[in-house]
N, C-alpha and C positions, 0 to 999 in steps of 0.2 A: 560602742561600749564593748562589744566582743573582741575587736582588735586591741583595744586598751588592756582588757583582761589578759589576752594572750601575751602581750608585751610585758605586763607585769609578772606573769608567771614565768616568762623566758628570762627576765631580769633576776627573778629570785633564784632560778636554777643556776644561772651563770654565777651569781654572787656566792652561793653555797659552794660551788665548785671551786671558785677562787680562794675561799676561805678554808678549804679542806686541809686539815692538819695532818702532818706526817711526823714520825719519830726516827729521824736518821740515827744510826748507831752501827757499831760492828756487829756483823752476823756471820761469823766465820765457821767453817766446817772442820770438825775434828779429823786430823790425818792429812788436811790439805796444807800446802806450802804457798806463802804469799811473798811478794818481793818488793823491796824499795831500791831504786837506783838513785842516788843522790849526788849532786854537785853543788858545792858551795864556793863562790868566788868572793874573796874578801880583798878590798884595797884599804890599807892603813897608811895614814900620813901622820908622822911625828914632827914636831917643831923643837929642835934641840939647839940652843944658842943662836936662834935665828935662822938655822938652816933646816930645810925640809928633808926628812928621811922617809922614803916611800917603801912600803913592803906589800907585795902582792902575794896572796895565798890562795891556792885552789886545793880543795880536798874533795875527792870523789870516792865512791865505793858502792858496792852491791851487797845487800843483806837479804838473807832468806830467813822467813819466819814460819816455822812448822808448828801447827796447833797440836799439841800433846793431849790436852784435855780441855774441857769447858763446863761452866756452870751457868746458872742464869745471869750472873753478873760479871764473871771474869774468865779469861783465857790463860792457860798455862802454855808457854811457847818455848820452843828451842830456836835459838837464833844463832846464825853463823855469818861472818864476813866472807864473802866469796872472793872479793878482791878489794884492794885499797891502793889509792895513789895520793901523793901529796906533791905539789910543786910550790916552791918558795923563790920569789924573785926579789932581790935586794941589792941595791948599789951596783947594778949592772951585772950581778951574778945570779944564776939560777941553779937551784938545787932541785933535782927530780927524783922522787922516791916512788917506787912502783913495786907492789907485792908480785907482780907477774914477771919481773926480771929474774933471771937465773944467773946471778953473779955473786959468788961468794965473797968477792972483794968489795962489793957494795954493801956495807954493814947496815945502813938505814933501810934499804930495800929488803935486805934479809930479815931484818926485825919486823917489818911490815908484812912480809910473807909468812913469818912464823906465827902471827896472830890469826891468819886466814884459816878457814875450815876447822876451827876449834869451837865446838858448840858451847853456848852458855844459855842460861834460862832467864825468862822475864814472866812477870805476871801483868797482864794487861786488861784493863776494864773495858766494858762495852762502849763507854764513852771515850775511849782512847787514852786514858791516863795509865802511865806505867807506875804500878805499885811497887815492884821490886825488880832488881837486877842481880842475879846470882852468878858467882864463879868468874866473873869478868876479872876481878882483882887477881885471883889465883892464876888466870891465863896470862895476864901481863907479867906477873911475878916469875912465872915459869919460863916465859919467852926470854926474859933478860938473864935469868940464871943460866940459860943455855949458851950465852955469849961470853965464854970465859976470857976471851982475848981483849974484852974491854976493861979498862981500869975501874976499880971498885967505886971510886968517888964519881967518875964520870957516868958509871952505869946507873947509880942512884939518881943523878940529875936527869939522865935520859928517861929513865923509868917514871920519874914525877912528871916530866913534860908530856910523856906519852900518855900517862893516865889522865892529865888535864884535857887532852884531846880525844881520847878513845876510852877512858874509864867509865864506871858505871853512872856517874852524875852527868858526864858529857853525853853519854849514850841516851840517858833519859830525856835531856832537853832536846837533842837533835831529832829523836823519834817523835816526841810529842808535837813538834812542829807540824807533822803530817797526820798525827792520830787524835791528839787531844783537841778535837774541833767541834765536838757534838754537844748539843744542848741536853739538859737534864729533864726536859719535858717536850711534848709534841709541839711542833711549830708549823705555821703556814708560810706560804711565799712572802718575802719581804720582812718576816719576823726576825728579831735580833736577840742575841744572848751574849753573855760574857764568860770567858775562860781565862783563868790565871795559871801561868806556868812559870818554870824556872829554867834559864839557860846557864850552862857552866862553861861553855866555850864559845868564842874566845875569851870571854870574861863571865863571871857569875852576875846574872842580872834577872830582875823580876820583870815578866812580861804579862801584860793585861791586854787581852784581845777582845774586840767587840765584833762578833760574826753576824752575818746576814745570810739567809737563804734566799738567793737571788733569783734562782730558777730551778724548776723541776722538769727534767727532760725524760725521754723514754727509758733511758738505762742509767741516768746519773743525776746527782744532785750538784748544783753549782752553789758554791759558798764563797762569799767575800769577807775578808777580815781586815780590820784596821786597829792599831793598838799602839802602846807606849812600852818602852823598855828603859829600865833604870838599874844601874848596878847596885847590888846589895851592900849597904852601908856596913852591915855586920859581918860580911865575909871576911875570912882570913886572908891576909896578903898572899899572892902567888909568889912562888920562888922560881925565878928564871935565871939560869946560869949563875946561881949563888946569890942573886939579888932579890931582895924582898920588895915586892911591887904591889901597890894598892891603886885601884882604879875608881875614878869618879866620872861616870859617863851616863848620859841619857839620850833617848832618841825615839824613832818611831818605826814601826813596821807595817808593811802593806802586803796582803797575800790573797791569791785566788786559787781556789781548790775545786777539783772535780772528783767526785766520789761515786763509786758504784752503788746503785740503789739497792742491789740484792745483798751484797756482802759488807757494804760500808767501807771497804778498802779503798784507799785513795787511787785514783788513776793518774792524777797530775797535781802538783803543787808548784806555784810560781810565787816566790816571795822576795820582797826587798826590805833590807834593814838599813837604818842609818843612825849612827851614834856619834856624839861628840862630847868632849870634856877633857880630862887629863889623867895622867898616870903619875903616881908619887913614889919616889924612892927615898927612904929615910937616910939620915946622916950615918956614915959609916966609913970604914977604911976604903972601900972601893969607890964611894962617892962622898967625899968630905963635904959636909953642910947639906947634903941631901939635894934633891932636884925635883921640880915639878915640870912635866913635859906635856904641853897641849897635844891633843890628837884627835883624830876622827877615824871612824870605821864605815865603810860602805859594803854591804854584803848582798849578793844575789844568790838565791838558792832555788834549785830546780829538782823536784823529786817526781819520779814516774814509777810505774809498777812493772816495768820490763826494760 
């Protein structure tokens, strides 16, 4: 009987420990700077008149987040892009854009360089949601205004495309992949919760993620996420090279996250996204009768804190 009681007591203690709840969230220090280094590799395949058109896109960058102020629920932060690169491969050709190049004749790289080290501000909740992005539009407008050698019409097209990839909405979606991951209540190991976010690049899409706290280690939380992605049917068409384009895509995303237990800042994110559907171009002078182009996206994203 004594051994049975000891076993039951041990079992109870173990069960309590296993069910111990934690409240993962951001716990950043005012004055400190935190980093994201992100690489996103996308492979897109379009089917045009029976021919496959493949486009490979890689965007990489390092961002610094300095905590200017904090309250019980939000952080005021100053953010800068320290460097940015973009590589586009299409039809056997490669375009290599790099903010670290020092070549005044390379206009795309010079534009990329001009946006680096220019601080803008965000408000971030403790659960990782981006409430606001300030001054980014002004920075982008100022950058393009400085390139007087670019034709005005072409400049507006480039500015619009650049904003689609690096503007406030695109920034919010790309950051929330690695920050808007936390539950609104305490959870135990193997507990699950749902987070809804919005992506703006490469297309505007609603993302519903189901996260699970898979493990609690000495210095980190291990979080696994699986979810769905669907383009926003109410989104305005994107304008690319003067063409109005609407997207009808849906897909899935799987992500594994390691977050620091003390600060809540991510140490690593590995994410895979897959979408398929079509893009639609309406009837117009450039495309008489309009066109529907079947397409697929496959994107791998890696985020680290250094």
